[in-house]
Z-matrix of the N, CA and C atoms (Angstrom, degrees):
N
C 1 1.462
C 2 1.526 1 110.01
N 3 1.324 2 117.08 1 131.19
C 4 1.457 3 121.73 2 -177.79
C 5 1.525 4 110.96 3 -77.12
N 6 1.352 5 114.86 4 164.65
C 7 1.469 6 118.88 5 179.27
C 8 1.524 7 110.70 6 -67.18
N 9 1.340 8 116.10 7 -30.31
C 10 1.465 9 118.99 8 179.31
C 11 1.525 10 110.99 9 -65.98
N 12 1.327 11 116.80 10 -42.25
C 13 1.467 12 120.46 11 178.68
C 14 1.525 13 110.64 12 -66.34
N 15 1.319 14 116.70 13 -39.78
C 16 1.468 15 119.91 14 177.75
C 17 1.526 16 110.84 15 -63.51
N 18 1.321 17 116.16 16 -39.18
C 19 1.465 18 120.04 17 179.21
C 20 1.525 19 111.21 18 -65.66
N 21 1.354 20 115.62 19 -44.38
C 22 1.462 21 120.21 20 -176.86
C 23 1.515 22 113.07 21 -67.49
N 24 1.329 23 116.87 22 -43.04
C 25 1.460 24 119.53 23 -168.51
C 26 1.522 25 114.12 24 -108.95
N 27 1.339 26 117.76 25 -2.90
C 28 1.472 27 120.33 26 176.86
C 29 1.532 28 110.93 27 -119.77
N 30 1.324 29 116.43 28 -49.39
C 31 1.463 30 120.54 29 -176.30
C 32 1.531 31 111.63 30 -81.67
N 33 1.328 32 116.66 31 -48.25
C 34 1.460 33 121.22 32 -173.95
C 35 1.533 34 114.29 33 -59.22
N 36 1.348 35 119.71 34 -39.54
C 37 1.475 36 118.21 35 178.35
C 38 1.529 37 113.33 36 -58.46
N 39 1.334 38 116.69 37 -38.58
C 40 1.462 39 119.04 38 -178.25
C 41 1.532 40 111.27 39 -76.93
N 42 1.327 41 117.38 40 -31.59
C 43 1.457 42 119.50 41 172.59
C 44 1.526 43 110.14 42 -64.37
N 45 1.333 44 115.88 43 -39.04
C 46 1.465 45 120.72 44 177.72
C 47 1.519 46 110.92 45 -62.10
N 48 1.339 47 116.56 46 -46.55
C 49 1.463 48 120.50 47 178.66
C 50 1.526 49 111.34 48 -62.86
N 51 1.334 50 116.52 49 -38.59
C 52 1.463 51 120.76 50 -179.98
C 53 1.524 52 110.62 51 -63.09
N 54 1.325 53 116.75 52 -46.34
C 55 1.467 54 120.60 53 179.17
C 56 1.525 55 110.43 54 -66.93
N 57 1.337 56 116.85 55 -39.98
C 58 1.458 57 121.10 56 -178.71
C 59 1.529 58 111.26 57 -62.20
N 60 1.324 59 116.75 58 -53.40
C 61 1.464 60 120.72 59 -178.17
C 62 1.527 61 110.90 60 -69.32
N 63 1.333 62 116.30 61 -46.03
C 64 1.456 63 119.64 62 179.85
C 65 1.521 64 111.93 63 -63.08
N 66 1.331 65 116.75 64 -37.98
C 67 1.459 66 120.76 65 178.75
C 68 1.515 67 112.04 66 -65.80
N 69 1.331 68 116.66 67 -39.67
C 70 1.462 69 120.07 68 178.16
C 71 1.524 70 111.67 69 -64.49
N 72 1.332 71 115.53 70 -42.17
C 73 1.464 72 119.28 71 179.02
C 74 1.529 73 110.31 72 -63.99
N 75 1.330 74 116.51 73 -44.94
C 76 1.468 75 120.33 74 178.52
C 77 1.521 76 111.21 75 -61.66
N 78 1.337 77 116.07 76 -44.45
C 79 1.471 78 119.86 77 -177.44
C 80 1.530 79 110.54 78 -64.06
N 81 1.331 80 116.15 79 -39.37
C 82 1.465 81 119.17 80 -178.46
C 83 1.524 82 111.29 81 -69.87
N 84 1.322 83 117.22 82 -35.18
C 85 1.466 84 119.89 83 -176.56
C 86 1.524 85 112.40 84 -80.49
N 87 1.325 86 116.99 85 -35.71
C 88 1.457 87 119.11 86 -170.55
C 89 1.529 88 114.50 87 -116.36
N 90 1.333 89 118.10 88 -3.36
C 91 1.458 90 119.35 89 -178.91
C 92 1.530 91 110.51 90 -145.57
N 93 1.332 92 116.19 91 49.46
C 94 1.458 93 119.96 92 -178.14
C 95 1.519 94 111.92 93 -62.13
N 96 1.315 95 116.85 94 -39.05
C 97 1.455 96 119.71 95 -178.33
C 98 1.526 97 112.00 96 -73.44
N 99 1.316 98 116.29 97 -16.50
C 100 1.467 99 120.00 98 176.23
C 101 1.510 100 112.92 99 -90.44
N 102 1.346 101 116.20 100 -3.25
C 103 1.471 102 121.85 101 179.95
C 104 1.530 103 107.68 102 -78.72
N 105 1.312 104 116.52 103 76.20
C 106 1.456 105 120.89 104 -172.98
C 107 1.520 106 109.90 105 -156.50
N 108 1.317 107 115.88 106 166.28
C 109 1.468 108 120.83 107 176.74
C 110 1.523 109 111.98 108 -84.13
N 111 1.337 110 116.55 109 -9.29
C 112 1.462 111 120.99 110 -172.21
C 113 1.536 112 109.21 111 49.76
N 114 1.314 113 114.73 112 59.54
C 115 1.462 114 121.95 113 -174.38
C 116 1.525 115 112.21 114 -54.87
N 117 1.332 116 115.02 115 139.70
C 118 1.463 117 121.80 116 179.00
C 119 1.528 118 110.64 117 -116.79
N 120 1.319 119 116.29 118 23.70
C 121 1.469 120 120.49 119 -176.51
C 122 1.527 121 112.38 120 -62.77
N 123 1.333 122 116.95 121 -28.86
C 124 1.466 123 120.03 122 -179.83
C 125 1.526 124 111.90 123 -65.84
N 126 1.335 125 116.03 124 -26.94
C 127 1.466 126 119.72 125 -177.59
C 128 1.524 127 113.13 126 -82.86
N 129 1.342 128 116.56 127 -32.26
C 130 1.467 129 120.41 128 -177.95
C 131 1.508 130 108.52 129 -157.80
N 132 1.346 131 117.01 130 130.45
C 133 1.449 132 120.01 131 -175.22
C 134 1.519 133 116.29 132 -117.50
N 135 1.344 134 119.21 133 -45.18
C 136 1.472 135 120.46 134 -172.98
C 137 1.533 136 114.27 135 -56.54
N 138 1.325 137 117.27 136 -47.84
C 139 1.466 138 119.77 137 -179.27
C 140 1.522 139 111.07 138 -70.61
N 141 1.319 140 116.26 139 -35.29
C 142 1.469 141 120.31 140 179.32
C 143 1.518 142 111.04 141 -63.86
N 144 1.337 143 117.51 142 -35.52
C 145 1.466 144 120.77 143 -179.51
C 146 1.524 145 112.28 144 -66.47
N 147 1.320 146 117.37 145 -20.42
C 148 1.465 147 121.38 146 176.65
C 149 1.530 148 110.55 147 -93.70
N 150 1.324 149 115.77 148 -47.52
C 151 1.460 150 121.08 149 -172.69
C 152 1.529 151 113.06 150 -70.57
N 153 1.330 152 116.74 151 -42.45
C 154 1.460 153 119.77 152 -175.03
C 155 1.540 154 113.11 153 -64.33
N 156 1.350 155 119.50 154 -50.78
C 157 1.475 156 118.09 155 177.30
C 158 1.529 157 112.56 156 -62.33
N 159 1.333 158 116.64 157 -37.85
C 160 1.460 159 119.90 158 179.65
C 161 1.519 160 110.89 159 -60.94
N 162 1.319 161 115.74 160 -43.94
C 163 1.460 162 120.05 161 179.80
C 164 1.522 163 112.20 162 -69.71
N 165 1.332 164 117.10 163 -48.42
C 166 1.459 165 120.23 164 -173.23
C 167 1.528 166 112.78 165 -71.03
N 168 1.329 167 118.17 166 -43.21
C 169 1.458 168 119.53 167 178.49
C 170 1.525 169 110.98 168 -67.72
N 171 1.322 170 115.91 169 -38.70
C 172 1.465 171 118.56 170 175.64
C 173 1.513 172 111.54 171 -61.51
N 174 1.344 173 116.00 172 -40.65
C 175 1.458 174 120.83 173 -179.07
C 176 1.524 175 111.69 174 -65.53
N 177 1.327 176 117.00 175 -35.48
C 178 1.467 177 120.03 176 177.86
C 179 1.528 178 110.39 177 -59.65
N 180 1.324 179 116.75 178 -45.98
C 181 1.467 180 120.15 179 179.30
C 182 1.525 181 111.34 180 -68.17
N 183 1.326 182 117.23 181 -33.69
C 184 1.469 183 120.49 182 176.56
C 185 1.525 184 110.03 183 -63.21
N 186 1.328 185 116.73 184 -43.83
C 187 1.467 186 120.80 185 -179.80
C 188 1.526 187 110.48 186 -65.10
N 189 1.328 188 116.78 187 -43.40
C 190 1.471 189 120.18 188 178.07
C 191 1.530 190 110.21 189 -60.10
N 192 1.330 191 116.73 190 -42.22
C 193 1.458 192 120.18 191 178.34
C 194 1.519 193 112.49 192 -62.49
N 195 1.332 194 116.73 193 -39.67
C 196 1.460 195 120.16 194 178.38
C 197 1.531 196 111.24 195 -66.82
N 198 1.326 197 115.96 196 -41.45
C 199 1.466 198 119.66 197 -179.40
C 200 1.526 199 110.82 198 -62.24
N 201 1.334 200 117.11 199 -48.14
C 202 1.464 201 120.14 200 -179.57
C 203 1.518 202 111.31 201 -67.90
N 204 1.339 203 117.16 202 -39.75
C 205 1.456 204 120.03 203 -177.97
C 206 1.514 205 113.80 204 -67.92
N 207 1.339 206 116.64 205 -34.59
C 208 1.455 207 120.47 206 -176.23
C 209 1.528 208 113.49 207 -91.23
N 210 1.326 209 117.26 208 -30.88
C 211 1.459 210 119.90 209 -174.18
C 212 1.524 211 113.92 210 -98.12
N 213 1.339 212 118.07 211 -19.72
C 214 1.463 213 120.69 212 -179.69
C 215 1.531 214 109.52 213 -93.57
N 216 1.336 215 118.78 214 113.51
C 217 1.470 216 121.08 215 -178.97
C 218 1.526 217 112.23 216 -66.57
N 219 1.326 218 115.34 217 159.34
C 220 1.467 219 121.08 218 178.55
C 221 1.519 220 110.85 219 -61.22
N 222 1.332 221 116.66 220 -35.77
C 223 1.468 222 120.63 221 -178.07
C 224 1.518 223 111.79 222 -62.52
N 225 1.332 224 117.73 223 -30.48
C 226 1.462 225 120.74 224 -179.72
C 227 1.523 226 111.13 225 -70.54
N 228 1.324 227 116.94 226 -44.35
C 229 1.467 228 119.47 227 178.97
C 230 1.522 229 110.79 228 -70.03
N 231 1.324 230 116.97 229 -33.88
C 232 1.477 231 119.96 230 175.67
C 233 1.525 232 110.63 231 -63.81
N 234 1.340 233 116.04 232 -37.14
C 235 1.464 234 120.38 233 -176.79
C 236 1.523 235 112.36 234 -66.28
N 237 1.338 236 117.17 235 -28.03
C 238 1.470 237 119.34 236 179.74
C 239 1.524 238 111.68 237 -99.01
N 240 1.322 239 115.43 238 10.41
C 241 1.459 240 119.16 239 173.07
C 242 1.517 241 116.17 240 86.19
N 243 1.335 242 117.54 241 16.33
C 244 1.465 243 120.70 242 178.18
C 245 1.526 244 108.26 243 -93.46
N 246 1.317 245 116.69 244 113.96
C 247 1.454 246 120.54 245 -178.63
C 248 1.522 247 110.91 246 -73.09
N 249 1.330 248 115.14 247 163.47
C 250 1.455 249 119.68 248 179.90
C 251 1.525 250 111.19 249 -63.65
N 252 1.340 251 116.42 250 -39.00
C 253 1.468 252 120.78 251 179.62
C 254 1.528 253 110.99 252 -65.23
N 255 1.335 254 116.59 253 -42.13
C 256 1.460 255 120.46 254 -179.93
C 257 1.526 256 110.70 255 -66.60
N 258 1.315 257 115.68 256 -38.35
C 259 1.463 258 119.93 257 179.76
C 260 1.531 259 110.15 258 -63.27
N 261 1.325 260 116.63 259 -46.74
C 262 1.462 261 119.77 260 -177.34
C 263 1.527 262 111.51 261 -70.87
N 264 1.333 263 117.59 262 -30.73
C 265 1.464 264 119.66 263 175.52
C 266 1.523 265 110.08 264 -65.61
N 267 1.323 266 115.98 265 -42.74
C 268 1.463 267 120.38 266 177.62
C 269 1.528 268 110.90 267 -63.22
N 270 1.345 269 116.00 268 -41.15
C 271 1.462 270 120.25 269 178.86
C 272 1.524 271 111.06 270 -65.52
N 273 1.337 272 116.05 271 -37.28
C 274 1.459 273 119.36 272 -179.97
C 275 1.525 274 111.45 273 -66.34
N 276 1.335 275 116.61 274 -44.58
C 277 1.461 276 120.54 275 -176.25
C 278 1.526 277 110.81 276 -69.30
N 279 1.342 278 115.75 277 -58.97
C 280 1.460 279 119.21 278 -175.26
C 281 1.529 280 112.04 279 -75.07
N 282 1.317 281 116.01 280 -39.85
C 283 1.459 282 118.90 281 177.86
C 284 1.515 283 111.95 282 -66.78
N 285 1.348 284 115.69 283 -38.51
C 286 1.461 285 119.21 284 178.26
C 287 1.516 286 112.02 285 -65.44
N 288 1.332 287 117.11 286 -42.97
C 289 1.465 288 121.04 287 178.86
C 290 1.530 289 111.08 288 -64.99
N 291 1.337 290 116.32 289 -43.27
C 292 1.470 291 119.84 290 179.59
C 293 1.521 292 110.52 291 -65.33
N 294 1.328 293 116.65 292 -43.15
C 295 1.452 294 120.33 293 179.44
C 296 1.519 295 111.74 294 -64.51
N 297 1.330 296 116.37 295 -40.46
C 298 1.462 297 120.43 296 179.16
C 299 1.529 298 111.20 297 -65.46
N 300 1.344 299 116.62 298 -42.75
C 301 1.464 300 120.41 299 178.07
C 302 1.525 301 110.76 300 -62.18
N 303 1.322 302 116.62 301 -42.52
C 304 1.462 303 120.86 302 179.33
C 305 1.521 304 111.05 303 -64.27
N 306 1.320 305 115.54 304 -42.26
C 307 1.462 306 120.18 305 -178.77
C 308 1.528 307 111.52 306 -66.52
N 309 1.333 308 116.97 307 -43.87
C 310 1.464 309 120.36 308 178.11
C 311 1.525 310 110.46 309 -64.02
N 312 1.334 311 116.51 310 -43.46
C 313 1.461 312 120.04 311 177.99
C 314 1.514 313 112.07 312 -60.42
N 315 1.330 314 116.55 313 -42.54
C 316 1.465 315 120.27 314 179.25
C 317 1.525 316 110.68 315 -66.11
N 318 1.336 317 117.05 316 -40.71
C 319 1.463 318 120.56 317 178.50
C 320 1.532 319 110.69 318 -60.56
N 321 1.321 320 117.22 319 -41.60
C 322 1.460 321 120.87 320 178.16
C 323 1.529 322 111.76 321 -66.29
N 324 1.323 323 116.34 322 -38.64
C 325 1.463 324 119.92 323 178.24
C 326 1.530 325 111.10 324 -65.04
N 327 1.335 326 116.19 325 -40.94
C 328 1.469 327 119.85 326 178.60
C 329 1.526 328 110.43 327 -66.66
N 330 1.338 329 115.78 328 -42.36
C 331 1.467 330 119.33 329 177.93
C 332 1.528 331 110.66 330 -61.32
N 333 1.328 332 116.43 331 -44.06
C 334 1.466 333 120.84 332 178.92
C 335 1.509 334 110.87 333 -61.04
N 336 1.311 335 116.55 334 -42.58
C 337 1.468 336 120.62 335 -179.35
C 338 1.526 337 111.43 336 -65.52
N 339 1.328 338 116.90 337 -34.07
C 340 1.468 339 119.57 338 -179.48
C 341 1.528 340 112.29 339 -81.91
N 342 1.318 341 116.67 340 -34.25
C 343 1.467 342 120.42 341 -173.32
C 344 1.520 343 113.57 342 -87.81
N 345 1.329 344 117.17 343 -19.98
C 346 1.468 345 120.48 344 -179.44
C 347 1.523 346 108.84 345 -97.02
N 348 1.335 347 116.10 346 114.12
C 349 1.459 348 121.11 347 -173.10
C 350 1.516 349 116.03 348 -50.48
N 351 1.331 350 119.58 349 -57.97
C 352 1.476 351 120.58 350 -178.68
C 353 1.533 352 112.81 351 -60.98
N 354 1.325 353 116.76 352 -34.83
C 355 1.471 354 120.07 353 179.13
C 356 1.524 355 110.11 354 -68.59
N 357 1.329 356 116.19 355 -41.47
C 358 1.463 357 120.25 356 179.32
C 359 1.528 358 111.15 357 -64.94
N 360 1.328 359 116.46 358 -39.53
C 361 1.461 360 120.03 359 179.77
C 362 1.525 361 111.91 360 -65.62
N 363 1.338 362 116.28 361 -26.95
C 364 1.467 363 120.27 362 179.55
C 365 1.520 364 112.49 363 -87.69
N 366 1.331 365 117.21 364 0.29
C 367 1.462 366 121.60 365 -178.89
C 368 1.527 367 110.26 366 -83.00
N 369 1.327 368 116.39 367 125.90
C 370 1.461 369 121.38 368 -178.20
C 371 1.531 370 110.33 369 -97.72
N 372 1.322 371 115.49 370 170.51
C 373 1.467 372 120.66 371 175.76
C 374 1.529 373 110.56 372 -61.98
N 375 1.325 374 115.61 373 -34.68
C 376 1.460 375 120.33 374 176.78
C 377 1.524 376 110.71 375 -61.80
N 378 1.333 377 116.75 376 -42.27
C 379 1.470 378 121.08 377 178.60
C 380 1.522 379 110.94 378 -61.87
N 381 1.325 380 116.84 379 -44.18
C 382 1.457 381 120.92 380 -178.94
C 383 1.531 382 111.19 381 -62.73
N 384 1.322 383 116.24 382 -41.69
C 385 1.469 384 119.94 383 177.27
C 386 1.519 385 110.72 384 -63.85
N 387 1.335 386 115.82 385 -42.85
C 388 1.463 387 120.47 386 179.82
C 389 1.519 388 111.39 387 -61.64
N 390 1.327 389 117.32 388 -45.01
C 391 1.459 390 120.89 389 179.45
C 392 1.530 391 111.08 390 -63.50
N 393 1.325 392 117.41 391 -39.53
C 394 1.465 393 121.02 392 -178.98
C 395 1.529 394 110.95 393 -64.82
N 396 1.337 395 116.54 394 -46.85
C 397 1.468 396 120.32 395 -179.25
C 398 1.522 397 110.57 396 -67.65
N 399 1.333 398 116.66 397 -40.68
C 400 1.460 399 120.79 398 179.81
C 401 1.525 400 110.76 399 -63.85
N 402 1.338 401 116.92 400 -43.60
C 403 1.458 402 120.53 401 178.56
C 404 1.528 403 111.02 402 -63.88
N 405 1.325 404 116.77 403 -42.52
C 406 1.467 405 120.40 404 179.18
C 407 1.523 406 110.82 405 -62.04
N 408 1.330 407 116.54 406 -39.97
C 409 1.463 408 120.78 407 179.82
C 410 1.522 409 111.53 408 -64.98
N 411 1.338 410 116.89 409 -42.33
C 412 1.465 411 120.73 410 -178.48
C 413 1.527 412 110.88 411 -69.31
N 414 1.333 413 116.93 412 -43.58
C 415 1.462 414 120.48 413 178.20
C 416 1.526 415 110.61 414 -61.22
N 417 1.334 416 116.26 415 -45.22
C 418 1.465 417 119.91 416 178.47
C 419 1.520 418 110.87 417 -62.42
N 420 1.335 419 116.79 418 -37.14
C 421 1.462 420 120.12 419 178.99
C 422 1.518 421 112.16 420 -65.99
N 423 1.335 422 117.44 421 -42.18
C 424 1.462 423 120.77 422 178.52
C 425 1.529 424 110.48 423 -64.07
N 426 1.328 425 116.29 424 -42.02
C 427 1.469 426 120.46 425 179.98
C 428 1.532 427 110.86 426 -63.31
N 429 1.326 428 117.00 427 -44.70
C 430 1.463 429 119.90 428 -179.72
C 431 1.527 430 111.76 429 -68.08
N 432 1.334 431 117.06 430 -31.98
C 433 1.462 432 120.14 431 177.26
C 434 1.522 433 110.78 432 -64.41
N 435 1.311 434 116.31 433 -44.73
C 436 1.466 435 120.63 434 179.07
C 437 1.529 436 110.42 435 -68.17
N 438 1.333 437 116.31 436 -44.75
C 439 1.464 438 120.15 437 -179.20
C 440 1.523 439 111.55 438 -66.54
N 441 1.331 440 116.94 439 -30.25
C 442 1.456 441 120.54 440 -178.13
C 443 1.511 442 114.04 441 -71.32
N 444 1.340 443 117.68 442 -10.83
C 445 1.462 444 120.10 443 179.70
C 446 1.520 445 111.92 444 -75.66
N 447 1.336 446 116.99 445 -20.17
C 448 1.470 447 120.35 446 178.46
C 449 1.525 448 108.79 447 -65.91
N 450 1.346 449 119.09 448 124.52
C 451 1.462 450 121.34 449 -177.48
C 452 1.525 451 111.79 450 -56.49
N 453 1.327 452 115.51 451 130.95
C 454 1.463 453 120.48 452 179.92
C 455 1.519 454 109.02 453 -160.88
N 456 1.323 455 115.80 454 146.92
C 457 1.464 456 120.05 455 177.48
C 458 1.530 457 111.02 456 -75.53
N 459 1.324 458 115.89 457 -20.07
C 460 1.462 459 121.00 458 -179.97
C 461 1.524 460 108.18 459 -110.35
N 462 1.313 461 117.08 460 106.80
C 463 1.463 462 122.10 461 179.46
C 464 1.521 463 108.42 462 -128.92
N 465 1.320 464 115.60 463 -179.82
C 466 1.471 465 118.48 464 179.80
C 467 1.525 466 111.46 465 -65.50
N 468 1.337 467 117.07 466 -22.35
C 469 1.464 468 119.80 467 -178.96
C 470 1.521 469 111.39 468 -74.89
N 471 1.325 470 117.76 469 -18.93
C 472 1.468 471 121.15 470 178.61
C 473 1.522 472 112.03 471 -109.13
N 474 1.318 473 117.54 472 -0.37
C 475 1.470 474 120.96 473 -179.52
C 476 1.525 475 111.52 474 -126.26
N 477 1.332 476 116.14 475 -69.32
C 478 1.465 477 120.40 476 -176.28
C 479 1.528 478 111.61 477 -66.92
N 480 1.345 479 116.08 478 -42.75
C 481 1.468 480 119.77 479 -176.42
C 482 1.537 481 112.71 480 -62.14
N 483 1.349 482 119.99 481 -49.20
C 484 1.470 483 118.50 482 177.24
C 485 1.531 484 112.61 483 -61.44
N 486 1.328 485 116.37 484 -37.54
C 487 1.473 486 119.81 485 176.99
C 488 1.526 487 110.69 486 -62.69
N 489 1.328 488 117.01 487 -44.22
C 490 1.459 489 121.39 488 -178.78
C 491 1.526 490 111.26 489 -63.72
N 492 1.329 491 116.97 490 -45.95
C 493 1.470 492 119.39 491 179.87
C 494 1.525 493 111.25 492 -65.01
N 495 1.331 494 116.36 493 -32.17
C 496 1.458 495 119.81 494 -179.64
C 497 1.519 496 113.48 495 -67.87
N 498 1.330 497 116.87 496 -23.72
C 499 1.468 498 120.33 497 179.49
C 500 1.522 499 110.85 498 -59.73
N 501 1.332 500 116.79 499 -37.97
C 502 1.467 501 120.92 500 -173.97
C 503 1.525 502 112.83 501 -79.83
N 504 1.327 503 117.25 502 -10.96
C 505 1.472 504 120.62 503 174.95
C 506 1.527 505 110.24 504 -114.63
N 507 1.351 506 114.88 505 19.08
C 508 1.463 507 122.72 506 177.28
C 509 1.528 508 113.02 507 60.70
N 510 1.328 509 116.06 508 31.32
C 511 1.462 510 121.16 509 177.76
C 512 1.536 511 110.35 510 -137.62
N 513 1.328 512 118.12 511 61.37
C 514 1.471 513 119.46 512 179.06
C 515 1.519 514 111.28 513 -65.14
N 516 1.325 515 115.82 514 127.83
C 517 1.469 516 121.47 515 -175.75
C 518 1.526 517 109.58 516 -86.03
N 519 1.330 518 116.14 517 86.69
C 520 1.462 519 120.64 518 -178.99
C 521 1.517 520 111.52 519 -67.17
N 522 1.327 521 117.06 520 -27.49
C 523 1.466 522 120.29 521 178.20
C 524 1.518 523 110.76 522 -64.88
N 525 1.322 524 117.27 523 -38.64
C 526 1.458 525 121.06 524 177.68
C 527 1.529 526 110.48 525 -64.55
N 528 1.335 527 116.68 526 -41.76
C 529 1.457 528 119.86 527 178.66
C 530 1.520 529 111.53 528 -66.41
N 531 1.299 530 116.18 529 -28.86
C 532 1.470 531 119.81 530 178.15
C 533 1.520 532 111.17 531 -63.22
N 534 1.329 533 116.53 532 -30.87
C 535 1.459 534 121.61 533 -179.21
C 536 1.522 535 112.90 534 -86.10
N 537 1.333 536 117.59 535 -8.99
C 538 1.455 537 121.28 536 -176.90
C 539 1.524 538 111.15 537 -69.87
N 540 1.323 539 114.91 538 152.60
C 541 1.455 540 121.00 539 176.30
C 542 1.520 541 109.91 540 -65.10
N 543 1.323 542 116.60 541 151.08
C 544 1.461 543 121.46 542 -177.94
C 545 1.522 544 111.48 543 -59.70
N 546 1.346 545 118.10 544 -31.88
C 547 1.467 546 120.99 545 179.04
C 548 1.524 547 110.99 546 -62.62
N 549 1.327 548 116.38 547 -41.48
C 550 1.467 549 119.90 548 179.30
C 551 1.527 550 110.79 549 -68.36
N 552 1.323 551 116.40 550 -36.52
C 553 1.463 552 119.34 551 178.69
C 554 1.525 553 110.96 552 -64.70
N 555 1.326 554 116.40 553 -43.90
C 556 1.463 555 120.53 554 179.40
C 557 1.527 556 110.39 555 -63.14
N 558 1.329 557 116.35 556 -44.85
C 559 1.460 558 120.70 557 179.63
C 560 1.532 559 110.99 558 -61.85
N 561 1.308 560 116.81 559 -39.18
C 562 1.461 561 121.26 560 179.23
C 563 1.525 562 111.35 561 -66.05
N 564 1.322 563 117.56 562 -43.17
C 565 1.460 564 121.16 563 179.94
C 566 1.525 565 111.58 564 -65.82
N 567 1.338 566 116.45 565 -40.08
C 568 1.463 567 119.36 566 176.77
C 569 1.527 568 109.97 567 -65.15
N 570 1.335 569 116.10 568 -38.66
C 571 1.463 570 119.97 569 177.22
C 572 1.515 571 112.10 570 -60.74
N 573 1.332 572 117.41 571 -40.96
C 574 1.461 573 120.43 572 178.22
C 575 1.530 574 110.56 573 -66.25
N 576 1.324 575 116.53 574 -37.55
C 577 1.473 576 119.85 575 176.61
C 578 1.527 577 110.71 576 -62.36
N 579 1.325 578 116.15 577 -37.44
C 580 1.464 579 120.45 578 178.89
C 581 1.525 580 110.98 579 -66.38
N 582 1.332 581 117.23 580 -38.23
C 583 1.460 582 120.84 581 177.84
C 584 1.528 583 111.39 582 -67.17
N 585 1.324 584 117.03 583 -35.16
C 586 1.467 585 120.54 584 177.10
C 587 1.523 586 110.35 585 -66.50
N 588 1.314 587 116.74 586 -38.77
C 589 1.459 588 121.75 587 -178.63
C 590 1.524 589 112.53 588 -76.50
N 591 1.313 590 117.11 589 -26.65
C 592 1.462 591 123.51 590 -171.95
C 593 1.535 592 113.91 591 -49.31
N 594 1.330 593 120.40 592 -52.90
C 595 1.476 594 119.53 593 -174.36
C 596 1.518 595 113.62 594 -66.65
N 597 1.320 596 117.96 595 -19.10
C 598 1.458 597 120.83 596 -173.09
C 599 1.531 598 112.52 597 -106.94
N 600 1.314 599 116.38 598 12.77
C 601 1.456 600 121.07 599 -179.17
C 602 1.524 601 110.09 600 -127.24
N 603 1.326 602 116.14 601 -179.17
C 604 1.458 603 120.52 602 178.49
C 605 1.525 604 111.79 603 -71.36
N 606 1.321 605 117.88 604 -5.81
C 607 1.464 606 120.90 605 178.53
C 608 1.529 607 112.42 606 -63.74
N 609 1.331 608 117.27 607 -18.13
C 610 1.463 609 120.01 608 -178.67
C 611 1.521 610 112.16 609 -61.07
N 612 1.326 611 117.56 610 -20.02
C 613 1.461 612 118.73 611 -178.81
C 614 1.523 613 111.76 612 -63.11
N 615 1.344 614 116.82 613 -16.23
C 616 1.460 615 120.38 614 177.63
C 617 1.527 616 111.57 615 -64.74
N 618 1.320 617 117.30 616 -21.63
C 619 1.466 618 121.68 617 -179.52
C 620 1.520 619 112.05 618 -97.50
N 621 1.311 620 117.36 619 8.82
C 622 1.459 621 121.28 620 -179.47
C 623 1.522 622 110.46 621 -98.30
N 624 1.308 623 115.42 622 141.96
C 625 1.465 624 121.49 623 176.04
C 626 1.523 625 108.05 624 -149.51
N 627 1.312 626 118.51 625 136.19
C 628 1.478 627 121.14 626 -177.44
C 629 1.523 628 112.49 627 -77.74
N 630 1.336 629 116.06 628 58.31
C 631 1.466 630 119.33 629 -177.77
C 632 1.530 631 111.74 630 -66.43
N 633 1.341 632 116.20 631 -32.74
C 634 1.455 633 119.17 632 179.95
C 635 1.513 634 112.89 633 -62.75
N 636 1.326 635 115.98 634 -26.06
C 637 1.462 636 120.12 635 -179.79
C 638 1.528 637 111.33 636 -63.39
N 639 1.335 638 116.12 637 -31.01
C 640 1.466 639 120.00 638 -178.40
C 641 1.524 640 111.97 639 -68.98
N 642 1.319 641 117.05 640 -23.56
C 643 1.464 642 120.28 641 -173.85
C 644 1.530 643 112.33 642 -117.81
N 645 1.316 644 117.25 643 11.35
C 646 1.456 645 119.85 644 -179.14
C 647 1.529 646 109.70 645 -70.41
N 648 1.316 647 117.44 646 152.62
C 649 1.472 648 119.62 647 177.48
C 650 1.525 649 110.48 648 -70.37
N 651 1.313 650 114.55 649 158.72
C 652 1.453 651 119.35 650 178.11
C 653 1.530 652 110.78 651 -65.82
N 654 1.324 653 115.82 652 146.79
C 655 1.459 654 120.34 653 176.31
C 656 1.531 655 107.46 654 -89.46
N 657 1.300 656 115.57 655 125.34
C 658 1.460 657 121.55 656 -177.10
C 659 1.534 658 108.88 657 -95.89
N 660 1.314 659 115.38 658 123.79
C 661 1.462 660 121.07 659 176.58
C 662 1.541 661 108.73 660 -106.23
N 663 1.317 662 115.30 661 130.42
C 664 1.472 663 120.18 662 178.99
C 665 1.507 664 108.60 663 -115.83
N 666 1.304 665 115.38 664 133.66
C 667 1.452 666 120.92 665 178.56
C 668 1.523 667 110.30 666 -77.40
N 669 1.317 668 115.90 667 148.14
C 670 1.458 669 120.21 668 177.48
C 671 1.532 670 111.58 669 -76.12
N 672 1.319 671 115.61 670 -21.36
C 673 1.471 672 120.71 671 179.78
C 674 1.504 673 109.47 672 -116.92
N 675 1.309 674 116.11 673 154.04
C 676 1.458 675 120.36 674 179.02
C 677 1.521 676 110.51 675 -77.43
């Protein structure tokens, strides 16, 4: 194994995690008021009402597909009687639809941001970089989903998935990644770039939830007259 492969598949994942976690901690401590989507709904609504749900709901299914594909070993699906062909057909249909919905939603959001004057003026260089990396990741994901349907003994479930699971037990299988198709390698590298960018962009809003609202005290209204 070359030093370049060791750097890409052993060192780089942990550098990515370090920047991701460290960036989130820094952002939360020193930029709480910037932890937002910087919503532009006031400037344009009709297109946003179509593009935003399409992108976000599609992305939810994309994330679920990645979690199951990377964390569920082949032996588990074999044990319940799901063949490799059936698994990849399911991934192609549902993963392809989710990826397509996400891609169309993102394209509409980018078009809206460029075509709506006030929204475009509020777009920063950070936003442009985020959109470029996010679009590249989604396009690469759709391509690998379609390409992964071709029957092969070497798929992401026998290469990328074991490597990914090994990261969390400090044993990333760089040899498995060496056997992976170039499309999966490119998609993985773009994914790591997205994780590095995540804490420093508007993407952080994905980790926000109004939990405090559930436990806030009641608002007391007093009438001016008896």
